[in-house]
Phi, psi and omega in degrees: 000133180278170179303321179298321177293324176298318180292324176294320174296316176302316178299318178294322178294320178298318177302315180291322176299316178297317179297318175299316179299317182296322177286332184283326184298146179297156182308319184284354176250359185297330181266004183284340181232137172275167174303320178299316177303315185293322175297317180299311180296321177300319177297319180294324177298310179301318178295321180296311179306319186278336184256342187276342181088358184297329181283345179268355181290154178282134178294154175288186182298334179267003178088011182263148174251126182280121179241116184281109182294328177297323178293324178293316177303313180296319178300314182294316181300313180300308184292321179294326174296316181297322182277357181078018177262163177084215006287149181251141174284124180304327177295321178291316178302322180303317180294325177295316179296319178296320180295317178299316179295319180295322177298316178298321178300316183293332179273354180084013181281327185235133179262000000 
């Protein structure tokens, strides 16, 4: 599979993740984010995972890696302010982070 195919699969997965998150959000938050906002936030979540070292942590006795959702929310709020995006409500961002994790759980990526 070529690099272009990898990008197409990644884009398709991002689309599915965004659709899942939009359905996961409580009704009163569904209008809080545009699709572009959600793609941006998803990119920040991935950036957090890759730069924080949390994915390199050793799993506990049950095989779980503890990922602090509050830290992810704080990272997103801080980075989005720096990038001139938002402002985003941390409580709403928390639901986006939970939705992204739940999507991963359903795919079997995260235990």
